C-alpha positions in Angstrom: 6.6 7.6 39.9 6.6 6.7 36.3 6.1 3.1 35.0 6.2 1.9 31.4 3.0 1.3 29.5 2.4 -2.4 28.7 0.6 -2.7 25.4 -0.2 -5.6 23.1 1.3 -5.8 19.6 -2.1 -5.3 17.8 -2.5 -2.0 19.6 1.0 -0.9 18.7 1.0 -1.9 15.1 -0.3 1.3 13.7 2.3 3.3 15.6 5.2 0.9 15.2 7.1 3.3 12.9 6.6 6.2 15.3 8.9 4.8 18.0 12.4 6.4 18.1 13.8 2.9 18.9 12.7 -0.7 19.1 14.8 -2.4 21.7 15.1 -6.2 21.7 16.5 -7.2 25.1 16.8 -10.9 24.2 20.1 -12.6 23.8 22.2 -12.3 20.7 21.3 -15.7 19.4 17.6 -15.1 19.8 18.0 -11.8 18.0 19.9 -13.3 15.2 17.3 -15.9 14.5 14.6 -13.2 14.1 13.4 -9.9 15.5 11.0 -7.1 14.8 12.3 -5.2 11.7 14.3 -2.2 12.7 15.0 -3.4 16.2 18.4 -3.1 17.9 19.8 -5.7 20.2 20.5 -4.7 23.8 20.6 -8.0 25.7 19.8 -7.8 29.4 21.3 -11.3 29.6 23.6 -12.6 26.9 23.7 -16.3 25.8 26.4 -17.3 28.3 24.7 -15.4 31.1 21.4 -17.1 30.4 23.0 -20.5 30.6 24.6 -19.6 33.9 21.4 -18.3 35.5 19.4 -21.2 34.1 21.8 -23.7 35.5 21.6 -22.1 38.9 17.8 -22.2 38.7 17.8 -26.0 38.0 20.7 -27.1 40.1 20.5 -24.7 43.1 17.4 -22.7 43.6 15.2 -20.1 42.0 16.3 -17.6 44.7 20.0 -18.0 43.9 19.3 -17.7 40.2 17.3 -14.5 40.7 20.1 -12.9 42.8 22.7 -13.6 40.2 20.4 -12.7 37.3 19.4 -9.5 38.9 23.0 -8.4 39.3 23.8 -9.3 35.7 20.7 -7.6 34.3 21.5 -4.4 36.3 25.1 -4.3 35.0 23.9 -4.9 31.4 21.2 -2.3 31.5 23.6 0.2 33.0 26.1 -0.5 30.2 23.4 -0.1 27.5 22.3 3.3 29.0 25.9 4.6 29.0 26.7 3.2 25.5 23.5 3.8 23.6 21.0 6.1 25.4 22.7 8.9 27.3 22.5 11.3 24.4 18.7 11.0 24.0 16.4 13.8 25.1 13.4 13.5 27.4 10.9 12.8 24.6 12.9 9.9 23.2 10.2 7.1 22.9 11.5 3.5 22.9 9.5 0.2 22.5 11.0 -2.6 24.5 10.4 -6.3 24.1 11.7 -9.8 25.1 10.4 -13.3 24.4 7.0 -13.0 26.1 7.0 -9.5 27.6 8.2 -10.6 31.0 11.0 -9.9 33.4 13.7 -9.1 30.8 11.9 -6.4 29.0 10.1 -5.3 32.2 13.4 -4.6 33.8 14.7 -2.5 31.0 11.4 -0.7 30.5 11.1 0.1 34.2 14.5 1.7 34.5 14.0 3.8 31.3 10.6 4.9 32.5 12.0 5.9 35.9 14.6 8.0 34.2 11.8 9.8 32.5 11.6 8.4 29.0 8.1 7.4 27.7 9.1 3.8 27.4 6.5 1.2 26.3 6.8 -2.5 27.0 5.4 -5.0 24.4 2.9 -7.2 26.0 3.5 -10.7 24.8 6.9 -9.8 23.5 8.4 -11.4 20.4 6.0 -14.3 20.7 3.0 -11.9 20.1 4.8 -10.3 17.1 5.5 -13.8 15.6 1.9 -14.8 16.1 0.8 -11.7 14.2 3.3 -12.3 11.3 2.1 -15.9 11.0 -1.5 -14.8 10.8 -0.8 -12.0 8.4 1.0 -14.3 5.9 -1.6 -17.1 6.1 -3.9 -15.1 3.8 -3.0 -14.0 0.3 -2.4 -10.2 0.0 -5.4 -9.9 -2.4 -5.7 -6.2 -1.8 -2.3 -5.7 -3.5 -2.2 -5.6 -7.3 0.8 -7.7 -8.1 2.6 -7.8 -11.4 4.9 -10.7 -11.9 8.2 -10.2 -13.8 8.9 -13.4 -15.8 11.9 -14.3 -17.8 14.5 -17.0 -18.3 17.7 -17.0 -16.2 19.9 -14.0 -16.9 17.1 -12.0 -18.6 17.5 -9.1 -16.0 14.5 -9.6 -13.8 16.4 -8.7 -10.6 18.1 -5.6 -12.2 14.7 -4.4 -13.6 13.2 -4.7 -10.1 16.1 -2.7 -8.6 15.6 -0.1 -11.4 11.9 0.1 -10.6 12.5 0.5 -6.9 15.0 3.3 -7.6 12.2 5.1 -9.6 9.9 4.9 -6.6 7.8 1.9 -7.7 6.7 -0.7 -5.2 8.9 -3.8 -5.4 8.8 -7.0 -3.5 12.3 -8.4 -4.1 12.2 -11.9 -2.6 15.7 -12.7 -3.7 17.1 -9.7 -1.9 15.1 -10.5 1.2 16.3 -14.1 1.1 20.0 -13.2 0.3 19.9 -15.6 -2.6 19.5 -15.5 -6.4 17.1 -18.4 -6.5 19.1 -21.1 -8.4 21.6 -23.8 -7.7 24.3 -21.2 -8.2 22.4 -18.5 -6.4 24.3 -18.5 -3.0 25.7 -15.0 -2.4 29.4 -15.1 -1.2 29.9 -13.8 2.3 26.2 -13.3 2.9 24.4 -16.2 4.6 20.7 -16.6 4.2 18.5 -15.4 7.1 16.5 -17.9 9.1 13.0 -18.9 7.8 11.4 -16.7 10.5 13.5 -13.7 9.6 12.7 -14.2 6.0 9.0 -14.1 6.8 9.4 -11.0 9.0 11.1 -9.2 6.2 8.3 -10.2 3.8 5.7 -9.0 6.3 7.5 -5.7 6.8 7.6 -5.1 3.0 4.0 -6.0 2.5 2.6 -3.8 5.3 4.3 -0.7 3.8 2.8 -1.0 0.3 0.0 1.2 -0.9 -2.8 -1.1 -2.1 -3.8 1.5 -4.7 -0.5 1.0 -6.5 1.1 -1.8 -8.4 3.6 -4.1 -6.7 6.2 -5.7 -8.9 7.6 -9.1 -8.0 9.7 -11.7 -9.7 8.4 -15.1 -10.8 10.1 -17.1 -8.0 9.7 -20.8 -7.3 8.4 -22.0 -3.9 11.9 -21.9 -2.4 14.6 -19.2 -2.7 17.7 -21.1 -1.8 16.8 -22.9 1.5 13.9 -20.6 2.3 10.2 -21.1 1.6 8.0 -18.4 0.2 4.8 -18.2 2.2 2.2 -20.4 0.5 -0.5 -17.8 0.4 1.8 -15.2 -1.2 3.0 -17.9 -3.7 -0.6 -18.6 -4.6 -1.4 -14.9 -5.2 1.8 -14.5 -7.3 0.9 -17.5 -9.5 -2.6 -16.1 -10.2 -1.5 -12.5 -11.0 -0.9 -10.9 -14.4 2.6 -11.4 -15.9 5.2 -9.4 -17.7 7.5 -11.5 -20.0 11.0 -10.0 -20.1 13.1 -10.7 -23.1 16.9 -10.2 -23.5 19.2 -11.5 -26.3 21.3 -14.6 -25.5 24.7 -12.8 -25.8 23.4 -10.2 -23.4 22.1 -12.8 -21.0 25.5 -14.5 -20.9 27.3 -11.1 -20.4 24.8 -10.2 -17.5 25.3 -13.5 -15.8 29.1 -13.2 -15.9 28.7 -9.8 -14.2 26.3 -11.0 -11.6 28.2 -14.2 -10.9 31.7 -12.8 -11.1 32.7 -14.7 -7.9 32.2 -17.9 -9.9 33.9 -16.6 -13.0 36.9 -15.7 -10.9 37.1 -19.0 -9.0 36.5 -22.2 -11.1 36.9 -24.4 -8.0 33.9 -22.8 -6.2 31.9 -23.0 -9.4 32.7 -26.7 -10.0 31.7 -27.5 -6.4 28.3 -26.0 -7.1 28.0 -27.7 -10.5 28.4 -31.0 -8.7 24.8 -30.4 -7.4 23.6 -31.1 -10.9 25.2 -34.6 -11.3 21.8 -36.3 -10.6 20.2 -34.2 -13.4 22.9 -34.3 -16.1 25.2 -37.1 -15.2 28.9 -37.2 -14.3 30.2 -37.0 -17.9 28.5 -33.8 -18.7 29.4 -32.3 -15.4 33.0 -33.2 -15.9 33.0 -31.5 -19.2 31.6 -28.4 -17.6 34.3 -28.7 -15.0 36.9 -28.8 -17.8 35.4 -25.7 -19.4 35.5 -23.8 -16.1 39.1 -24.8 -15.5 40.1 -23.7 -19.0 38.5 -20.3 -18.4 35.9 -20.9 -21.1 33.3 -19.1 -19.1 31.2 -17.5 -21.8 30.8 -20.8 -23.5 30.0 -22.6 -20.3 27.4 -20.0 -19.3 25.8 -20.3 -22.7 25.7 -24.1 -22.5 24.3 -24.0 -18.9 21.5 -21.8 -20.1 20.6 -23.9 -23.1 21.0 -27.3 -21.5 19.8 -26.6 -17.9 18.2 -23.3 -17.0 16.0 -22.5 -19.9 14.2 -25.9 -20.2 13.6 -26.0 -16.5 12.4 -22.4 -16.3 10.0 -22.7 -19.3 8.5 -25.9 -17.9 7.9 -24.3 -14.6 6.6 -20.9 -15.7 4.0 -22.3 -18.1 2.9 -24.8 -15.5 2.7 -22.6 -12.4 1.9 -19.0 -13.5 -1.7 -19.1 -14.7 -1.6 -15.8 -16.7 1.8 -16.3 -18.4 0.2 -17.1 -21.7 -1.4 -13.6 -21.8 1.8 -11.8 -20.5 2.8 -8.4 -21.8 6.1 -8.7 -23.6 8.9 -6.3 -22.5 12.1 -6.2 -24.6 15.4 -5.2 -23.1 17.7 -3.5 -25.6 20.8 -4.4 -23.6 22.2 -4.5 -20.1 23.3 -0.9 -19.6 21.8 1.2 -17.0 20.0 3.2 -19.6 18.6 0.1 -21.2 17.0 -1.0 -17.8 15.8 2.6 -17.2 14.1 2.6 -20.6 12.5 -0.8 -19.9 11.3 0.4 -16.5 9.6 3.4 -18.1 8.0 1.2 -20.7 6.7 -1.1 -17.9 5.3 1.8 -15.9 3.3 2.9 -19.0 2.0 -0.7 -19.5 0.6 -1.0 -16.0 
């Protein structure tokens, strides 16, 4: 008789990437809030079923709840096997977890192991994983040589990071992980931000894959990216790391922002709604003038004025106050916003570091 191995997360950490599948058997809402990176969701009880079983447990008895729950779990596991797992060979190795490594993951792991697959159940479940992530992010990643890309809004920091990543460099792109561009206009259309827990799991996943012998490039973010908080220890390490000052001409900055924020350029009503968030900073009269410019399709002029009046002063105050080595930053000039210009800048940066 085969039974699944039950192993703690710390024991599995070194081999986490060796599993053929990481199966999260929690409900869809639990999975959506956060999960181990790379996991697939195969609920043994979905949200509605959990409510049904829980209600029976409270209002009738534990025995009645277990009978109904067992039938539902069996049906769901059978469906997952037929839908997802039938094509796998005997050596397919899955890791299975639930909230605390109890009955839900135990049921799935037991059946897969009885079939003959070398299934492993995560002892402590998601709760153990979350505890590990919290502990890992509480200490600054001092073993990683960070280089902070600094530059005013529209100077091409994110595109430079993307170019560096495409060249095989190590990049921690916090805005990509947070699904936000990090400003009052930074919300990405049709892409909600992840939960705070999911954001932290994504950061943990990125950090653990970096080679400490090689430079890690990161953008000069503030403490929050949209609604999400950058872990304090990481923020502290970023602010004390060497900086690269990225420069781009004002006309090119305007052109780049109009490309990156085309959803606002194409829809003045959405832009104006976001501009209302700045009323407390600039007053209703100035915001109304910016509304009028947006409605008149005077987007290049509006973007230029937003940079001069709002973004540049705020950024320069923040960067000089918070990033300790900014005064000694290496200057990197961007010749334009073409792919070739970013490729050239990336190569220069690789030579600098």
